[in-house]
Steps between C-alpha positions, in 0.01 A plus 500: 500500500352724242125566500445400140654166562262445789203609297602256220544219757146545628359481148664155470346367819304641784674257732852597384689750721821643350802507735746775541872455427573477877235232545637299207845498656374419851272215375717339240858539649492157674370306198738682268782377722375154547442446130818681400344759274756635267762243594343188333521487126187653336382692800495869578575689820246669737638839388443399138127427601470841657655666200252319283221650717643848485520490126123411490544162343339318787391540853483285815175448670323315782220309321227317686549126474855531352689710757791705372535490120664682212247641257579568137262657248597412143388437146547199281497520118445231248677583172359326195596485126287283271499157673797572726547630852808672636667297778771602747767234429742600785649773719878514560658708774855457652534172310188346637211404269136484610146483356180654645248288311227780505157436359576786263773628280632757748427652837561845637457654852278795524636816669285688758223698308597336172196389293499133391514571136786752528701229694437253220607736232813579705568123533480449132744781435752400783484131438475470132584858372165525328257779509133430413189711487313490826189429299655167381552383859178330635422410855368146537338566838391823686603410847849369603555131557659381823778243568674426832848348470800429719763766423822367343674837561392515861456142644229464758315812385199438285435726203154585393483589132215708354537524123304628207513281194544662151544357142658666192551373140826609330482583134796444270665827601529396860564135436869357536599141516630563858532781750813529720524775753765600754413710810679545841729209424223266406456350166164379378405306188153463358405254213184416314329161556179362353192590723408135503834420655464781750170359615646165566780658699257696716312169573832332608606778727167583652 
């Protein structure tokens, strides 16, 4: 495993130890077979997990108190316009529709050595096709927040998310009634909803 990925891992947690590709295969082959990774609908294969790690989108680590986990560094961006907030209505891929219900408008994985604000700007461009001035993008906290969830893509493997929250307000030039993007066979639709309604939704799903 690349040195920079190990250094990045240690910055996240002193008790996290990044695993090599060989260790990932050895440690997760059994659970991948038992839980039918890549065979059950909505899941990904062990090789896809390793490919994700090779691309720098995540890493697999041994974390004290949690065992073997998938770790993802990411950003989340709230997109505002007047009294509205942008909401990811749905994702559609291979005829299947899903919703992520993020506590933000969009989320984007960070690559190795990528700065949080750069990842947020890239996410706005890739997801919405919108370029904003980096000075208009504000961080809502300095240190990343942490969430631990069961992985839908890799059942039986917990995912630890560290994410940096940002917020940006769209002016009339960036505003559209809806945003529909297509990437790698996936179609994503974003719509505006009142901030008050968004707060109620967050209370219901939290």
